[in-house]
C-alpha positions as CSV (number, residue, x, y, z in Angstrom):
1,S,-103.1,17.1,-84.4
2,N,-101.3,14.8,-81.9
3,A,-98.9,15.6,-78.0
4,F,-97.1,12.3,-79.1
5,S,-95.7,10.8,-82.2
6,S,-93.0,8.5,-83.8
7,D,-92.2,7.2,-87.2
8,A,-92.4,4.0,-88.1
9,T,-91.6,4.2,-91.9
10,G,-87.4,3.3,-91.1
11,L,-86.2,-0.7,-91.5
12,D,-83.5,-0.4,-88.8
13,V,-84.5,-1.4,-84.8
14,K,-86.4,1.3,-83.0
15,D,-87.3,1.5,-79.1
16,D,-88.9,4.7,-78.8
17,R,-90.7,5.8,-75.4
18,L,-93.1,8.7,-74.4
19,A,-93.0,9.0,-70.4
20,A,-96.1,10.3,-68.6
21,P,-94.8,12.7,-65.1
22,P,-95.5,10.3,-61.0
23,Q,-98.6,10.2,-61.0
24,Y,-100.6,9.5,-57.6
25,L,-103.5,7.2,-58.3
26,S,-106.5,5.7,-56.4
27,S,-108.2,3.0,-56.5
28,G,-110.4,4.4,-59.0
29,S,-108.0,6.2,-61.2
30,V,-108.5,5.6,-64.9
31,L,-106.4,6.4,-67.9
32,T,-107.7,7.1,-71.2
33,F,-106.0,8.4,-74.2
34,W,-106.8,8.6,-77.9
35,H,-104.2,6.9,-80.6
36,R,-103.5,6.0,-84.3
37,F,-101.0,3.7,-85.4
38,S,-99.7,2.3,-88.8
39,F,-97.4,-0.7,-87.8
40,E,-95.9,-4.2,-89.9
41,S,-98.3,-5.7,-88.4
42,T,-97.1,-8.4,-85.6
43,Y,-93.0,-7.8,-85.2
44,D,-93.2,-4.1,-85.0
45,G,-95.8,-2.4,-82.5
46,G,-96.8,-0.3,-78.9
47,V,-97.4,-0.9,-75.5
48,L,-98.5,0.6,-72.8
49,E,-95.8,-0.5,-69.1
50,V,-95.9,1.6,-65.8
51,S,-92.8,1.5,-63.4
52,T,-93.4,1.7,-59.2
53,D,-90.3,1.7,-58.2
54,G,-89.1,5.0,-59.5
55,G,-88.2,3.7,-63.0
56,S,-85.7,1.2,-62.5
57,N,-87.8,-2.0,-63.5
58,W,-90.8,-2.1,-65.9
59,V,-93.7,-4.6,-66.5
60,D,-97.0,-4.5,-69.1
61,V,-99.7,-1.9,-67.7
62,V,-101.4,-5.4,-67.6
63,A,-99.0,-7.9,-66.4
64,A,-98.9,-4.9,-63.6
65,G,-102.5,-5.6,-62.6
66,G,-104.3,-2.7,-65.2
67,T,-107.7,-4.2,-66.9
68,F,-108.6,-2.5,-70.6
69,I,-111.7,-1.5,-70.2
70,Q,-112.4,0.2,-74.3
71,G,-109.4,-0.2,-76.8
72,A,-107.0,-3.4,-76.3
73,Y,-104.6,-4.3,-77.3
74,N,-105.0,-6.0,-80.9
75,D,-102.5,-9.0,-81.3
76,T,-99.0,-10.8,-80.5
77,I,-95.2,-9.4,-81.5
78,D,-94.2,-12.2,-83.5
79,P,-91.1,-13.9,-81.0
80,G,-89.5,-15.4,-83.8
81,F,-87.7,-12.2,-85.0
82,G,-85.6,-10.4,-82.1
83,S,-87.8,-7.8,-81.0
84,A,-87.7,-6.0,-77.4
85,I,-90.9,-7.0,-77.2
86,A,-91.4,-10.5,-78.7
87,G,-94.3,-13.2,-77.5
88,R,-95.9,-9.8,-75.7
89,E,-99.7,-8.4,-76.9
90,A,-99.1,-5.3,-78.6
91,W,-101.1,-2.6,-81.2
92,T,-99.6,-3.7,-84.0
93,G,-101.0,-3.6,-87.5
94,D,-103.1,-0.3,-88.0
95,S,-105.7,0.7,-85.7
96,E,-108.9,0.8,-86.3
97,F,-109.7,3.5,-88.6
98,A,-107.2,5.3,-90.9
99,D,-107.4,8.9,-90.6
100,A,-109.4,9.4,-86.7
101,M,-108.0,8.6,-83.5
102,S,-109.4,6.2,-81.5
103,E,-109.5,6.1,-77.9
104,V,-108.4,3.6,-75.3
105,E,-108.8,3.6,-71.4
106,L,-108.1,1.7,-68.8
107,D,-108.6,0.6,-65.1
108,L,-105.2,1.7,-63.3
109,G,-107.3,1.0,-59.3
110,A,-104.6,-1.6,-59.1
111,L,-102.0,0.2,-59.3
112,A,-103.2,2.6,-56.5
113,G,-99.9,4.7,-54.3
114,P,-98.3,7.1,-55.3
115,G,-94.7,7.9,-57.3
116,V,-96.3,5.7,-60.6
117,L,-95.2,6.5,-63.9
118,L,-96.4,5.5,-67.5
119,R,-95.2,5.0,-70.2
120,W,-95.9,4.1,-74.1
121,R,-93.8,2.3,-75.9
122,L,-92.6,2.1,-79.7
123,V,-90.7,-1.8,-80.5
124,Q,-89.8,-2.6,-84.5
125,D,-87.5,-5.1,-84.4
126,P,-84.4,-6.1,-87.0
127,L,-84.3,-5.3,-90.8
128,A,-85.7,-8.5,-92.0
129,S,-86.4,-9.1,-96.1
130,G,-89.4,-9.2,-96.8
131,S,-89.9,-6.4,-94.0
132,L,-93.0,-3.8,-95.0
133,P,-91.8,-1.0,-92.8
134,G,-96.2,0.9,-91.4
135,L,-96.6,5.1,-90.8
136,G,-95.8,5.4,-86.9
137,W,-98.1,5.9,-84.0
138,W,-100.0,8.9,-82.9
139,I,-101.0,10.0,-79.3
140,D,-103.1,12.8,-78.1
141,D,-105.3,13.5,-74.6
142,V,-103.2,11.2,-72.5
143,T,-105.7,12.0,-69.2
144,I,-105.8,10.1,-65.5
145,T,-109.0,10.6,-63.8
146,G,-109.5,9.8,-60.2
147,L,-106.4,10.8,-59.1
148,L,-104.8,12.0,-55.1
149,E,-102.9,14.5,-53.8
150,P,-100.0,14.1,-51.4
151,G,-100.8,14.8,-47.9
152,P,-98.7,18.3,-46.7
153,C,-94.5,17.1,-45.7
154,V,-94.9,18.2,-41.9
155,T,-91.4,18.8,-41.1
156,N,-91.5,19.6,-37.0
157,P,-94.6,18.3,-35.2
158,C,-96.0,18.7,-32.2
159,G,-94.2,15.9,-29.6
160,D,-91.2,16.2,-30.8
161,G,-89.4,18.7,-27.8
162,V,-89.4,21.2,-29.8
163,V,-91.1,24.2,-29.5
164,D,-92.2,25.5,-33.0
165,D,-93.8,28.4,-34.7
166,G,-97.8,28.2,-33.9
167,E,-97.3,26.1,-30.9
168,E,-97.2,27.5,-27.2
169,C,-94.9,24.2,-25.3
170,D,-94.2,21.0,-26.3
171,E,-91.8,18.9,-23.8
172,G,-92.0,15.2,-26.4
173,A,-93.1,12.3,-24.6
174,F,-94.5,14.4,-21.8
175,N,-97.0,16.5,-23.0
176,S,-100.0,15.4,-21.6
177,D,-103.8,15.9,-21.6
178,S,-104.5,14.8,-17.8
179,E,-101.4,15.5,-16.2
180,P,-101.9,18.6,-13.9
181,D,-99.8,21.2,-15.5
182,A,-98.2,19.2,-18.4
183,C,-98.0,20.7,-22.1
184,R,-100.8,19.2,-24.0
185,E,-100.6,16.9,-26.6
186,D,-101.9,19.6,-29.1
187,C,-98.7,21.6,-27.4
188,T,-101.0,24.4,-26.0
189,A,-100.5,25.4,-22.2
190,A,-102.2,23.7,-20.1
191,R,-105.7,26.7,-19.4
192,C,-108.6,26.7,-17.8
193,G,-111.4,24.6,-19.0
194,D,-109.2,21.7,-20.4
195,G,-110.3,19.0,-18.1
196,V,-108.1,18.7,-15.6
197,V,-107.6,20.6,-12.6
198,D,-104.3,22.2,-12.5
199,K,-102.6,23.9,-9.6
200,I,-102.6,27.1,-11.2
201,G,-106.6,26.5,-11.5
202,R,-106.8,25.3,-7.6
203,A,-104.8,28.7,-7.1
204,A,-107.4,30.3,-8.9
205,R,-110.1,29.1,-7.1
206,R,-108.9,30.4,-4.0
207,E,-108.5,33.7,-5.2
208,R,-112.2,34.4,-6.3
209,V,-113.0,32.5,-2.9
């Protein structure tokens, strides 16, 4: 079985992509997937690319700082036949096993940050006399470990001068943990035991005397 496949039997120009949703990578993030491929060697091939600006610009994962742990590119695409990935390292020719998938593992720690996009890209060069097409590219079991969870979005923070749900008070820049009778910096009201002598506190002591 496979989660994605792209045919490579034709002789026409092809530029096919499989894109993953945005990922919040950490310094410990590792990408793992399994694949099998059969391409016209050094003319057609597959690469892995990354974007950190929402998809406006894409670069090879290695050029962006990714490091193969296993299953690295196995050759370079010929620069003289008009391929969109000409001169780049790629997976090309036939994969290690003809009838089974092989594992690829990459360290993505250098790309740590939110909104990182990954895409697998299959490229075939223009038709040429004597071309011998391959079969395709099959990709499965894509996983990324070491992902981060984005923090909660705080839309009404304490200190904005507005008393929001869950706040007892909010005097904005005048919130203080040291001024008498001020709204405290956590947007709670001045109270006995907060370490500040308030007028309310002195009155309360006179009442107890």
